[in-house]
C-alpha positions in Angstrom: 97.3 203.3 59.5 99.9 203.6 56.8 99.1 204.1 53.1 100.1 200.6 52.1 97.8 198.9 54.6 95.0 201.2 53.5 95.5 200.3 49.8 95.5 196.6 50.7 92.2 197.0 52.6 90.6 198.8 49.6 91.9 196.2 47.2 90.6 193.3 49.4 87.2 195.0 49.8 87.0 195.5 46.0 87.8 191.8 45.3 85.3 190.7 48.0 82.6 192.9 46.5 83.3 191.5 43.0 83.2 188.0 44.4 79.9 188.6 46.2 78.3 190.1 43.1 79.5 187.1 41.0 78.1 184.6 43.5 74.8 186.5 43.7 74.4 186.6 39.9 75.5 182.9 39.6 72.9 181.8 42.2 70.2 183.9 40.6 70.9 182.3 37.1 70.9 178.9 38.7 67.6 179.4 40.4 66.1 180.6 37.0 67.6 177.5 35.3 66.2 175.1 38.0 62.8 176.8 37.7 62.8 176.5 33.9 63.6 172.8 34.1 60.7 172.3 36.5 58.3 174.2 34.3 59.3 172.2 31.3 58.8 168.9 33.2 55.3 170.0 34.3 54.5 171.0 30.7 56.0 167.8 29.3 58.6 169.7 27.3 61.5 167.4 28.0 62.1 165.5 24.7 64.3 167.1 22.0 62.9 166.8 18.5 66.1 165.8 16.7 69.9 165.9 17.1 70.8 167.3 20.5 73.6 167.3 23.1 74.0 165.1 26.1 76.5 166.4 28.7 78.8 164.1 30.7 78.8 165.8 34.2 81.9 163.9 35.2 83.9 165.6 32.4 82.2 169.1 32.5 84.3 171.8 34.2 81.6 174.4 34.1 83.4 176.8 31.7 80.1 177.9 30.2 81.6 177.9 26.7 78.7 175.7 25.4 76.2 178.2 26.8 77.8 181.1 25.0 78.2 179.2 21.7 74.5 178.1 21.4 72.7 180.4 18.9 69.4 179.5 20.5 70.7 181.0 23.8 68.7 179.5 26.6 69.0 175.8 25.6 71.8 175.1 28.0 72.2 176.6 31.5 74.5 176.1 34.5 73.2 174.1 37.6 75.5 173.2 40.5 78.5 174.1 38.4 77.6 171.8 35.5 76.2 172.6 32.1 72.6 171.2 31.9 70.0 170.9 29.1 67.5 173.5 30.4 65.2 173.9 27.3 65.5 170.6 25.4 62.7 171.3 22.9 64.3 174.6 21.8 67.4 172.8 20.5 67.7 172.7 16.7 70.8 170.5 16.5 73.2 173.2 15.7 76.1 171.4 17.3 78.0 174.6 18.2 78.0 173.5 21.9 80.0 170.4 21.2 82.6 172.3 19.2 83.0 174.9 21.9 83.4 172.4 24.8 87.1 172.5 25.9 87.0 169.1 27.5 84.9 167.1 25.1 82.1 166.6 27.6 79.3 166.9 25.0 78.0 164.3 22.6 75.4 164.8 19.9 72.7 162.1 19.9 69.4 161.2 18.4 66.4 160.4 20.6 66.3 159.8 24.4 65.9 156.8 26.7 62.2 157.4 26.6 61.6 158.6 23.1 63.2 157.0 20.1 63.9 158.6 16.7 63.8 156.5 13.6 66.8 157.2 11.4 67.4 155.4 8.0 70.6 153.4 7.8 73.3 154.7 5.4 77.0 153.9 4.8 79.9 156.4 4.7 78.8 157.4 1.1 75.3 158.2 2.3 73.9 155.2 0.3 71.2 153.1 1.9 71.0 149.3 1.8 69.1 149.7 -1.5 71.9 150.3 -4.0 71.3 153.6 -5.9 69.2 155.3 -3.2 71.0 157.9 -1.1 69.9 160.0 1.9 71.3 163.3 3.0 70.3 166.1 5.4 67.4 166.2 7.9 65.9 162.9 6.9 69.2 161.2 7.9 69.1 163.0 11.2 71.3 166.0 10.4 69.4 169.1 11.4 72.4 171.5 11.3 72.0 173.5 8.1 75.7 173.8 7.3 76.2 170.0 7.7 73.1 169.3 5.6 74.6 171.4 2.8 77.8 169.5 3.1 76.0 166.1 3.1 74.1 167.1 0.0 77.4 167.9 -1.8 79.1 164.7 -0.6 76.2 162.4 -1.4 76.1 163.9 -5.0 79.8 163.3 -5.3 79.3 159.7 -4.2 76.6 159.3 -6.9 78.9 160.6 -9.6 81.7 158.3 -8.6 79.5 155.2 -8.3 77.8 155.8 -11.7 81.0 156.6 -13.6 82.8 153.6 -12.1 79.9 151.4 -13.3 79.9 153.4 -16.6 76.1 154.0 -16.3 75.9 157.8 -16.5 73.7 159.0 -19.3 72.1 155.8 -20.5 71.2 155.8 -24.2 67.5 156.4 -23.3 67.3 160.2 -23.3 64.5 160.1 -20.7 66.7 158.3 -18.2 68.0 160.7 -15.5 71.4 160.4 -13.8 69.9 161.4 -10.4 66.4 162.2 -9.1 66.6 164.6 -6.1 63.7 164.9 -3.6 63.6 168.1 -1.6 64.8 171.7 -1.9 66.1 172.3 1.6 69.8 172.8 2.3 70.9 169.2 1.2 68.7 169.2 -1.9 69.8 172.7 -3.0 73.5 171.7 -2.6 72.9 168.4 -4.5 71.0 170.1 -7.3 73.8 172.7 -7.8 76.3 169.8 -7.6 74.4 168.0 -10.4 74.6 171.1 -12.5 78.3 171.5 -11.8 78.9 167.9 -12.9 76.7 168.3 -16.0 74.3 165.5 -14.9 70.8 164.9 -16.1 68.7 165.6 -13.0 65.3 166.5 -11.8 64.6 168.0 -8.4 61.1 168.0 -6.9 59.9 169.9 -3.8 56.4 169.4 -2.4 56.4 172.9 -0.9 58.7 175.8 -1.5 62.4 176.7 -1.5 64.1 176.1 1.8 62.4 173.0 3.0 62.1 172.8 6.8 64.0 176.1 7.1 61.0 177.9 5.6 58.9 176.7 8.6 61.3 178.3 11.2 59.8 181.2 13.1 60.4 184.7 11.7 63.9 186.0 12.4 65.2 182.8 13.8 69.0 182.4 13.6 69.7 179.4 11.5 73.4 179.4 10.6 76.5 181.0 12.1 79.4 179.6 10.0 80.7 180.0 6.4 79.4 177.5 3.8 80.8 176.4 0.4 78.1 176.2 -2.2 78.7 174.4 -5.6 79.0 176.8 -8.5 78.7 179.8 -6.1 81.8 179.1 -4.0 82.3 180.0 -0.4 79.7 182.2 1.2 80.4 183.8 4.6 77.6 184.2 7.1 78.7 185.6 10.5 75.1 185.4 11.8 71.9 185.2 9.8 68.2 184.8 9.9 65.7 182.5 8.1 64.6 185.4 5.9 68.2 186.3 4.9 69.1 182.7 4.1 66.1 182.0 2.0 66.7 185.3 0.2 70.2 184.2 -0.5 69.0 180.9 -1.9 66.5 182.7 -4.1 69.4 184.8 -5.6 71.4 181.6 -6.1 68.4 180.0 -7.9 68.1 183.1 -10.2 71.8 183.3 -10.8 72.5 179.7 -11.6 69.2 178.7 -13.2 69.0 175.6 -11.2 65.7 173.8 -12.0 63.4 172.8 -9.1 59.9 171.6 -9.7 57.8 173.1 -6.8 54.5 171.7 -5.5 55.4 168.3 -6.9 55.3 165.5 -4.3 57.1 162.1 -4.7 54.5 159.3 -4.2 56.2 156.0 -5.1 59.5 154.3 -6.1 59.8 151.1 -8.1 63.0 149.2 -9.0 63.4 148.7 -12.7 66.2 147.5 -15.0 69.2 149.9 -14.6 67.6 152.0 -12.0 64.2 153.2 -10.6 60.9 154.5 -11.7 59.7 157.4 -9.6 56.1 158.4 -9.5 55.2 161.9 -8.4 51.9 163.9 -8.1 52.5 165.3 -11.6 54.6 162.8 -13.6 56.7 159.6 -13.8 60.5 159.6 -14.1 63.1 156.9 -14.8 66.5 157.4 -13.1 69.7 155.6 -12.3 69.9 156.9 -8.8 67.8 158.8 -6.2 68.8 161.2 -3.5 66.3 161.7 -0.7 66.9 165.1 0.8 63.5 165.8 2.1 62.8 166.7 5.8 61.6 164.5 8.5 58.4 166.5 8.7 57.0 164.6 5.7 53.7 165.4 4.1 51.5 167.9 6.0 48.8 166.2 8.1 45.3 167.0 6.9 42.1 167.4 8.7 40.1 164.8 6.7 36.9 166.9 6.5 34.6 168.0 3.7 35.8 171.2 2.0 39.5 170.8 2.9 40.3 170.8 -0.9 39.3 174.4 -1.2 42.0 176.8 -2.1 41.6 178.8 1.1 43.0 175.9 3.1 46.8 176.1 3.4 49.3 174.2 5.6 51.8 176.8 6.6 52.1 180.5 7.2 54.1 182.3 4.4 53.4 186.0 4.6 51.3 187.3 7.6 50.7 190.6 5.8 48.5 189.0 3.2 45.9 188.3 5.9 45.3 191.9 6.9 41.5 192.6 7.1 40.6 188.9 6.7 39.0 186.3 9.0 41.6 183.6 9.7 41.4 180.3 11.5 44.4 178.4 12.6 44.2 174.7 13.5 46.8 173.2 15.9 48.2 173.3 19.4 52.0 173.4 18.9 54.4 176.2 18.6 53.9 176.7 14.8 50.1 177.1 15.4 50.5 179.6 18.3 53.2 181.6 16.5 51.1 181.8 13.3 48.1 183.0 15.3 50.0 185.6 17.2 51.8 186.8 14.1 48.6 187.3 12.2 46.9 188.9 15.2 49.7 191.5 15.1 49.0 192.2 11.4 45.5 193.7 12.0 43.5 190.7 10.7 39.7 191.1 10.9 39.6 188.2 13.3 41.9 185.4 14.3 40.6 182.1 15.8 42.8 179.3 17.1 41.2 175.8 17.2 42.8 172.9 19.0 41.5 169.4 19.9 43.4 169.3 23.2 42.3 170.9 26.5 45.5 173.0 26.6 48.6 174.0 24.7 50.9 171.6 26.6 53.2 170.9 23.7 54.0 174.6 23.1 56.8 176.7 24.7 55.8 178.6 27.8 56.5 182.0 26.2 54.1 181.2 23.3 51.4 180.0 25.8 51.7 183.2 27.8 51.5 185.3 24.7 48.5 183.4 23.4 46.7 183.8 26.8 47.5 187.5 26.8 46.2 188.0 23.2 43.0 186.1 24.1 42.5 188.3 27.2 43.0 191.4 25.0 40.4 190.2 22.5 42.9 189.9 19.6 42.6 186.1 19.5 39.7 183.7 20.0 40.9 180.4 21.5 38.7 177.3 21.1 40.1 174.3 23.0 38.6 170.8 22.9 37.4 171.6 19.4 37.7 170.3 15.9 36.7 171.5 12.4 33.9 169.4 11.0 33.3 171.1 7.6 34.7 174.0 5.5 32.5 176.2 3.4 33.4 179.1 1.0 33.2 181.9 3.5 32.5 180.0 6.8 33.4 176.8 8.6 31.8 174.6 11.2 33.5 173.7 14.5 32.4 171.2 17.1 33.3 172.4 20.5 33.3 170.2 23.7 31.9 172.2 26.6 32.9 171.3 30.2 34.0 167.9 29.0 30.5 166.7 28.4 28.2 168.7 26.2 29.1 169.4 22.6 27.9 172.3 20.5 28.4 173.2 16.8 29.3 176.7 15.9 29.8 178.4 12.6 32.6 180.9 12.2 33.0 183.4 9.4 36.3 182.5 7.7 38.4 183.6 4.7 41.4 181.4 5.2 42.3 178.2 7.1 45.9 177.5 8.2 46.4 173.9 9.3 49.4 173.5 11.6 48.9 169.9 12.6 52.4 168.6 11.9 53.4 166.2 9.2 53.2 162.5 8.4 56.7 161.2 8.8 58.2 159.4 5.7 59.3 156.4 7.7 56.5 154.0 6.4 57.4 155.1 2.9 61.1 154.3 3.4 60.3 150.9 4.8 58.0 150.1 1.9 60.8 151.0 -0.4 63.0 148.5 1.3 65.2 150.9 3.2 66.3 149.8 6.7 65.4 152.2 9.5 66.9 152.1 12.9 65.3 153.6 16.1 67.8 155.6 18.1 67.4 156.0 21.9 69.9 158.6 22.9 72.6 157.3 20.5 74.9 159.0 18.1 
């Protein structure tokens, strides 16, 4: 056998081996993706919570660019040569998949055929059907942080243009605001800085803390992967960041600019008055020419409605797990936020961690969180009480009613220093409708 033939055989064998390995890896990933889809179907985890991609299989060429672009990693997977939404509930509406698709096979939509999402109607200037009331950010369906920031800036610009055109900026009444901003998430922060930049009279209120919905993301979660332009500050480049880094950046911006945000102040009502609106909050009443609603879709935290819930030891989100070292903590809820809070605190050497949920299982939570919770329970680091509900909260204990075997109920008292309620929020849709704002339900529509 001559040398040339020998080289050709070696070359062909190498190519064949590479091809075999590629096919093996491809089939292995496909099996994992199919199995994940089936697990999610059984667990009922098939409905994305907000903006998400739909993939046109007739256009998809299977390049995998969308899979690589997704910062959440395992949201999209390849099945039979086509990109498929494998983990729908993990999608945060980043939109990077659509931008990366080389054949425009991906559309970003709200809701699904089975589950609608209510989105307030706005025009191209972010103004609702109620003149003077604007909406930007997550409430308008835009979950992507970079786009929420941009919407906050653009909505503020629209307010400036509209009011100056009508010559209504700075009414003679010194107590009359140019704009009242609700929310200190990405859209609200950008709008507040824009108001400062334009020297407007403004007030920004936030019922919780800086960051809005972002502050409720799991620890370390990647939340933005592109540069942003912030009013007053200018362009800020993030190649890849975490929730903690982004909130730290906003805290620095807050200190540097002196932007004024009234924390722990909740908007409660809006009334139309001559030349604008009267806004009632949990702390005061304001008169303003225009309003920008930049709060999240999460709304007001859902409460338990039991005696003792007004005690200071009852909170509605996890801030710093380290503060619970050596304490007895009870978490209420059955979703990912409740499980993640319980697991995080259990890792911080709390005296005891109890997880109470009214359902018979954590069907709404991601599989990885369910597995970790089961493991923590088996190791004795977490006490799980299913089919249970808190009935009363005392200073250092609380009472829980537990359903046993689906029939008998028993009341138990648990020593407790802190209660964290992770029961979701009351969506602001009824409030919007009461204010006169048109709301449209989207079923898999852009």
